[in-house]
C-alpha positions as CSV (number, residue, x, y, z in Angstrom):
1,M,131.5,52.1,117.3
2,R,132.0,55.6,116.1
3,L,133.7,54.5,112.8
4,A,130.6,52.3,112.1
5,I,128.4,55.2,112.8
6,L,130.3,57.5,110.6
7,L,130.5,54.7,107.8
8,L,126.7,54.1,108.0
9,L,126.0,57.8,107.6
10,L,128.3,58.0,104.7
11,A,126.7,55.2,103.2
12,S,123.2,56.7,103.5
13,L,124.6,60.1,101.9
14,L,125.9,58.4,99.0
15,R,122.6,56.6,98.5
16,A,120.7,59.8,98.8
17,Q,123.0,61.5,96.4
18,E,122.3,58.5,93.9
19,V,118.7,58.8,94.1
20,F,117.6,62.2,94.3
21,L,118.6,65.4,92.4
22,V,117.4,67.3,95.2
23,Q,117.0,65.4,98.3
24,P,113.6,65.6,100.7
25,Y,113.1,69.2,102.1
26,L,110.3,70.3,104.3
27,Q,107.8,73.1,103.6
28,L,104.8,74.7,105.4
29,G,102.6,73.8,102.5
30,D,99.3,75.3,102.4
31,A,98.6,75.3,106.0
32,P,98.5,79.0,107.2
33,K,96.5,78.1,110.5
34,A,97.8,75.7,113.1
35,A,95.3,73.0,113.9
36,A,95.2,70.2,116.6
37,V,96.8,68.1,114.1
38,D,99.2,70.0,111.9
39,R,100.7,69.1,108.6
40,L,104.0,69.6,106.8
41,D,104.7,69.2,102.9
42,L,107.7,67.1,102.2
43,L,109.4,67.7,98.5
44,W,112.1,66.2,96.5
45,Q,113.5,66.0,93.1
46,T,114.3,63.1,90.8
47,E,115.0,62.6,87.2
48,D,112.3,62.1,84.8
49,R,111.7,58.4,85.0
50,D,109.2,56.2,86.6
51,A,109.7,54.6,90.3
52,A,107.3,53.5,92.8
53,W,107.7,56.1,95.5
54,R,106.3,56.2,99.0
55,V,106.4,58.2,102.2
56,E,105.9,57.1,105.6
57,V,105.2,58.8,109.0
58,K,105.8,57.4,112.2
59,A,102.6,57.7,114.2
60,G,101.8,55.3,117.4
61,G,104.7,53.3,116.8
62,R,103.7,52.5,113.3
63,W,104.4,53.6,109.9
64,K,101.8,55.4,108.1
65,P,102.0,55.3,104.5
66,L,101.2,58.7,102.2
67,P,101.3,58.7,98.6
68,P,103.3,61.3,96.6
69,A,102.4,63.1,93.4
70,F,104.9,64.7,91.1
71,R,104.9,67.8,88.4
72,R,107.2,67.7,85.8
73,L,109.7,70.5,84.9
74,D,111.0,70.5,81.5
75,A,112.9,74.0,81.5
76,P,116.4,74.1,80.0
77,P,119.4,74.3,80.7
78,L,118.4,71.5,83.4
79,P,117.3,68.1,82.0
80,P,113.4,67.3,82.5
81,H,112.9,66.6,86.2
82,R,110.3,65.6,88.6
83,I,109.1,67.5,91.6
84,Y,107.5,65.5,94.1
85,R,105.4,66.2,96.9
86,A,103.6,64.5,99.7
87,T,101.6,66.1,102.8
88,L,102.6,65.0,106.0
89,K,99.5,64.7,107.9
90,D,98.1,64.5,111.4
91,L,101.0,65.5,113.0
92,P,101.2,66.4,116.8
93,P,101.8,70.1,117.2
94,G,105.3,70.7,118.5
95,A,106.6,67.2,117.9
96,R,109.7,65.6,116.1
97,V,108.3,63.3,113.9
98,P,110.2,60.5,112.0
99,Y,109.6,60.0,108.6
100,R,111.2,58.1,105.5
101,V,111.0,57.9,101.8
102,K,111.0,54.5,100.0
103,R,111.8,54.3,96.4
104,D,110.7,50.6,95.0
105,G,110.2,49.5,98.4
106,A,113.8,50.3,99.8
107,V,114.2,53.2,102.1
108,V,116.3,55.9,100.5
109,F,116.0,58.6,102.8
110,E,114.8,59.2,106.6
111,A,114.7,62.0,109.0
112,Q,112.8,63.9,111.7
113,A,110.6,66.6,111.1
114,Q,110.0,69.5,113.4
115,V,106.3,70.2,113.4
116,R,105.0,73.8,114.2
117,K,105.0,74.6,118.0
118,P,102.2,76.0,119.7
119,D,104.0,78.5,121.8
120,A,107.5,79.2,122.5
121,H,109.7,78.7,119.5
122,R,112.7,79.8,117.7
123,M,112.4,81.6,114.0
124,V,115.4,82.2,112.2
125,V,115.3,85.0,109.5
126,F,117.7,86.2,106.7
127,G,117.8,87.2,103.0
128,D,120.1,87.9,100.0
129,A,121.6,84.7,100.4
130,A,122.5,82.0,97.9
131,D,125.3,83.4,95.6
132,G,127.8,80.2,95.9
133,S,129.9,82.2,98.3
134,R,132.1,80.8,101.3
135,E,130.2,83.3,103.4
136,Q,126.9,81.8,102.2
137,A,128.0,78.6,103.2
138,A,129.6,79.7,106.5
139,L,126.3,81.6,107.5
140,A,124.5,78.5,106.7
141,Q,126.3,76.1,109.0
142,A,125.8,79.0,111.8
143,V,121.9,79.0,111.0
144,A,122.1,75.1,111.5
145,G,124.0,75.6,114.7
146,A,121.3,77.9,116.0
147,H,118.6,75.1,116.1
148,P,115.8,77.0,114.5
149,D,112.5,75.4,114.9
150,A,111.5,77.3,111.3
151,V,113.5,79.5,108.8
152,L,112.1,82.2,106.8
153,L,114.4,84.0,103.9
154,V,113.0,87.5,102.8
155,G,113.9,87.5,99.4
156,D,117.0,87.2,96.7
157,L,116.8,83.6,97.6
158,V,119.2,82.5,94.9
159,Y,121.2,84.6,92.7
160,G,121.4,86.3,90.0
161,M,118.0,85.4,88.6
162,G,116.1,83.1,90.4
163,L,116.6,80.0,88.0
164,A,116.1,76.3,88.6
165,S,119.4,75.9,87.6
166,E,120.8,78.1,90.3
167,Y,118.8,76.6,92.9
168,R,120.5,73.4,91.9
169,Q,124.0,74.9,92.2
170,R,123.8,77.5,95.0
171,F,120.6,76.8,97.0
172,F,119.9,73.2,97.7
173,P,123.5,71.8,98.1
174,I,124.1,74.5,100.9
175,Y,120.7,74.3,102.8
176,N,119.8,70.7,102.0
177,G,123.2,69.0,101.7
178,G,125.5,67.0,103.8
179,S,124.6,64.1,106.3
180,R,122.0,66.2,108.3
181,P,120.5,68.7,105.9
182,L,118.3,71.4,107.9
183,M,115.7,71.8,105.2
184,A,115.2,67.9,105.9
185,Q,114.4,68.6,109.6
186,V,112.6,72.2,109.9
187,P,110.4,74.0,107.3
188,F,111.8,76.6,105.3
189,L,109.7,79.6,104.1
190,G,110.5,82.3,101.6
191,L,109.3,85.2,99.6
192,P,110.2,86.5,96.2
193,G,112.9,89.5,96.2
194,N,113.9,91.3,92.8
195,H,116.4,88.3,91.9
196,D,113.9,86.0,92.3
197,V,111.3,87.1,89.7
198,P,113.4,88.8,87.1
199,F,112.1,90.5,83.7
200,R,114.2,87.8,81.7
201,R,113.9,85.3,79.0
202,A,115.2,82.5,80.8
203,P,112.8,79.4,80.6
204,D,113.7,78.3,83.9
205,A,113.2,81.8,85.8
206,A,111.0,82.3,88.6
207,A,111.6,78.9,90.2
208,Y,110.4,80.1,93.4
209,F,106.8,79.1,92.3
210,A,107.6,75.7,91.2
211,Y,110.4,74.6,94.2
212,W,108.5,76.0,97.1
213,S,105.4,75.2,99.0
214,L,103.5,77.8,101.0
215,P,100.2,79.0,101.9
216,L,97.9,79.9,99.1
217,N,95.9,82.5,100.9
218,G,97.4,85.6,99.4
219,P,95.5,88.1,97.0
220,A,93.5,86.0,94.0
221,L,95.9,87.3,91.4
222,E,95.8,86.1,87.9
223,P,98.7,85.2,85.5
224,G,99.4,88.3,83.6
225,G,97.3,90.2,85.4
226,P,97.7,93.5,87.8
227,N,100.3,92.8,90.5
228,A,101.3,89.4,89.5
229,A,104.8,88.3,88.9
230,P,105.7,88.5,85.2
231,V,106.1,85.8,83.0
232,V,106.8,85.6,79.1
233,A,104.3,83.3,77.1
234,G,106.2,81.0,75.2
235,V,109.5,81.2,77.3
236,H,108.0,80.4,80.9
237,D,105.1,77.9,80.1
238,A,106.9,75.0,81.6
239,M,107.7,76.9,84.8
240,V,104.1,78.2,85.2
241,A,102.8,74.6,84.6
242,A,105.2,73.1,87.3
243,A,104.1,75.7,89.6
244,G,100.4,75.0,89.3
245,P,98.1,76.8,91.2
246,A,101.3,78.4,93.3
247,F,101.6,81.1,90.4
248,P,101.2,83.7,91.0
249,R,99.3,83.8,94.3
250,M,102.0,82.1,96.3
251,A,104.2,85.5,96.1
252,S,102.2,87.0,99.3
253,Y,100.5,84.9,101.9
254,S,100.1,84.8,105.8
255,F,100.6,82.2,108.4
256,D,100.7,81.7,112.0
257,Y,103.5,80.2,114.0
258,G,103.0,79.8,117.9
259,R,101.4,83.0,119.1
260,V,102.8,85.1,115.9
261,H,100.8,86.1,112.9
262,W,103.1,86.4,109.9
263,T,102.2,88.4,106.7
264,V,104.6,88.0,103.8
265,L,104.5,90.4,101.0
266,D,105.6,90.7,97.7
267,S,107.2,94.0,97.4
268,N,108.6,93.8,93.9
269,V,108.1,97.0,91.7
270,Y,105.1,95.4,89.7
271,T,103.1,95.2,92.8
272,D,101.1,98.4,94.3
273,W,100.2,97.9,97.8
274,T,98.0,100.9,97.6
275,S,95.6,99.4,95.0
276,P,92.3,98.6,96.3
277,V,92.5,94.8,95.8
278,L,96.0,94.6,97.5
279,R,95.3,97.1,100.2
280,A,92.0,95.3,101.1
281,W,93.6,91.8,101.4
282,L,96.3,93.4,103.8
283,E,93.9,95.1,105.9
284,A,91.6,92.0,106.1
285,D,94.4,89.7,106.9
286,L,95.9,91.9,109.6
287,K,92.5,92.6,110.9
288,A,91.7,88.8,111.3
289,A,95.0,88.4,113.4
290,K,93.3,89.8,116.7
291,A,93.8,86.5,118.4
292,A,97.7,87.1,117.9
293,T,100.0,88.0,120.7
294,W,102.5,89.2,118.2
295,R,102.2,90.4,114.3
296,I,105.0,90.4,112.0
297,V,105.2,91.5,108.4
298,A,108.2,90.1,106.4
299,L,108.9,91.3,102.6
300,H,112.1,92.0,100.6
301,H,112.2,95.7,100.3
302,P,112.7,97.5,103.4
303,L,110.4,100.6,104.3
304,F,113.2,102.3,106.3
305,Q,116.8,102.1,106.2
306,S,120.1,104.0,106.6
307,S,122.4,102.4,103.7
308,R,123.5,104.5,100.8
309,S,122.6,101.5,98.6
310,H,119.0,101.4,97.8
311,M,118.3,104.6,99.6
312,D,115.4,105.7,97.2
313,D,113.5,102.2,97.0
314,Q,111.0,103.4,99.5
315,W,107.9,102.5,97.6
316,M,106.5,100.4,100.7
317,R,106.5,103.2,102.9
318,P,103.0,103.9,102.2
319,I,101.4,100.9,103.9
320,S,102.9,102.3,107.2
321,P,99.6,103.7,108.4
322,V,98.0,100.3,107.9
323,L,100.7,98.5,109.8
324,E,100.5,100.6,112.7
325,K,96.4,100.6,112.4
326,Y,96.5,96.9,113.3
327,G,99.2,96.7,115.7
328,V,102.4,95.4,113.7
329,D,105.4,95.0,115.9
330,L,108.1,94.2,113.7
331,V,109.0,94.3,109.9
332,L,111.6,92.2,108.7
333,A,113.2,93.0,105.1
334,G,116.1,92.1,102.9
335,H,117.2,93.9,99.6
336,V,120.1,96.0,101.4
337,H,122.8,93.8,102.1
338,N,123.5,94.4,105.9
339,Y,122.0,94.6,109.1
340,Q,120.0,97.4,110.5
341,R,117.3,97.9,113.1
342,T,115.1,101.4,113.7
343,A,113.7,102.7,116.9
344,P,109.9,102.1,117.2
345,L,108.5,104.5,115.0
346,R,105.1,105.8,113.1
347,F,105.2,107.3,109.8
348,T,102.7,109.4,107.7
349,P,103.1,109.9,104.2
350,T,102.9,113.3,102.7
351,K,104.2,113.0,99.2
352,V,104.5,109.8,97.2
353,G,106.1,110.1,93.7
354,P,107.0,107.5,90.9
355,R,109.0,104.3,92.2
356,G,112.7,105.0,92.8
357,R,111.9,108.5,94.3
358,P,111.7,109.2,98.1
359,V,108.5,108.9,99.7
360,E,108.1,111.9,102.3
361,G,106.3,112.1,105.4
362,T,106.6,112.7,109.1
363,F,108.0,110.6,111.5
364,T,107.0,109.9,115.3
365,V,109.7,108.1,117.2
366,D,109.6,106.3,120.4
367,E,112.9,107.8,122.0
368,A,112.6,106.0,125.1
369,F,112.4,102.6,124.2
370,D,116.0,101.0,124.6
371,G,114.6,97.0,124.4
372,K,116.4,96.4,127.8
373,T,115.0,98.1,130.4
374,I,112.1,99.7,128.4
375,T,110.7,97.1,126.2
376,R,107.2,98.2,125.3
377,A,107.2,99.8,122.0
378,K,105.2,102.7,120.8
379,G,105.3,102.1,116.9
380,V,106.8,99.4,114.5
381,V,110.6,98.3,114.9
382,H,111.7,97.8,111.3
383,I,114.8,95.3,110.6
384,V,117.1,95.0,107.6
385,T,118.4,91.4,107.7
386,G,120.0,91.2,104.3
387,A,123.5,90.0,105.2
388,G,122.6,86.5,104.5
389,G,125.4,85.6,102.0
390,A,125.8,88.1,99.3
391,E,128.4,90.7,98.9
392,L,127.9,93.4,101.8
393,Y,126.9,96.9,100.9
394,D,128.3,99.9,102.3
395,R,131.0,98.5,105.1
396,W,132.1,101.9,105.8
397,Q,128.7,103.1,107.3
398,T,129.0,100.7,110.5
399,D,131.3,103.2,112.2
400,V,130.1,106.4,110.8
401,R,127.0,107.0,112.9
402,A,126.6,110.7,111.3
403,S,125.6,108.8,107.9
404,W,122.8,106.9,109.8
405,Q,119.1,108.2,109.6
406,P,118.2,109.9,113.0
407,W,115.8,106.8,114.2
408,T,118.5,104.4,113.3
409,R,119.6,102.2,116.4
410,A,121.9,99.5,114.9
411,F,123.9,99.2,111.7
412,V,126.3,96.4,111.1
413,S,127.5,96.2,107.6
414,D,131.0,94.8,107.8
415,R,130.0,91.3,108.5
416,H,127.5,88.7,107.4
417,S,124.7,87.7,109.9
418,F,121.2,86.3,110.5
419,T,118.3,87.3,112.8
420,V,117.2,84.8,115.7
421,L,113.6,85.6,116.8
422,D,112.9,83.7,120.3
423,V,109.1,83.7,120.9
424,D,107.7,82.9,124.5
425,G,104.1,84.1,125.3
426,R,104.3,87.6,125.6
427,E,107.9,88.1,125.2
428,L,109.8,88.4,122.0
429,R,113.7,88.3,122.1
430,L,115.5,89.3,118.9
431,R,119.3,88.6,118.5
432,Q,121.7,89.3,115.3
433,L,124.5,86.7,115.1
434,D,127.4,86.4,112.9
435,A,128.8,83.4,111.3
436,E,131.0,82.8,114.3
437,G,128.0,83.2,116.5
438,R,128.8,86.5,117.9
439,E,126.1,88.6,119.1
440,L,126.0,92.0,117.0
441,D,122.6,93.4,118.3
442,A,119.7,92.4,120.5
443,L,116.7,93.7,122.0
444,T,113.3,92.7,123.7
445,L,109.9,93.3,123.1
446,T,107.3,92.5,125.6
447,K,103.3,92.9,125.8
């Protein structure tokens, strides 16, 4: 019996490899708010040739057909290919819903999709990930073993230039490969880091905007306009066309999951969150989240961190008063390739200079909070979770507490790791785990 099951799984895997360039994977899609019946986007990639594709979702004991659409991407060095997308609709919140993909009438892929849960759930977060290393693969396996309900990557999604060809080599085979691909079962969310939207003349750069499907409720940016991800006319035209309405708006967005409101910010150097347009959107988004029990901000460049690497990349610090004003509980960042956690803190900027220079100000630190016996924080806890696979930074600092900032409470730079957030009502538990599942740090927040 076991041999028969193994042979069946192997046959299914080989069939999928023959049919897909990238097998189906789940995204939140343009669905920032949970609803009585939810939705997810399902994407996959194929060669640029016609076929009769159909997606079916099992509801009420019957298979409901859904028509997919596609956009074509012709950006060397990859051959022209198609990015298919179907929206799985009318999904019961919290359910695991069977779905299957057919080509020319034959089932070529099937799995179960985890629909957004209405309350208790597990979100896994990490960044600076897909560099093709053994450490990336080991951590990806550990992430799958943690059984998340959703995964969020805080930038530098794929190295080293955010290219479509790099996704094909280093991203999808790791997170969406094998007989039980994680991306086929739970939605992945992401945001652009400095390696995802490079200032390079590569035709397949900025593939984030074409390969991901996320909410389009961010600031209304225009291509080539202020605060928008840069592209070069005549070089990136194919990528912009394949991205459709996602470029450049999908760089920042917000969404709800359970009782958590997530605000996702593009923190790259071309954005200025002190500008009236971006600041107004940020304030409006956080203000509208009054019903959420928890408010979390995710971005690539940390506001506060202790690593010697990227020490002066502090240009996001001026948004601190806005986050504090609207009761943000956590800020999760990457960029620095290690794990760090601050005490709950408040920050008032007093001197803001040019990008790449320190942002000075005054700190108020909640010294009483320990995350164990005292779990109500007075201030914002800042997390760096950039140990997702790429080469680690400043390994020596782990054991040299004198090198940490006075408000740093945890610093692990000698091993790769990821963040697990378990949210259940008015309790949020954070754990940092390594590739072997060992707990490196933990804290609990309560309301």
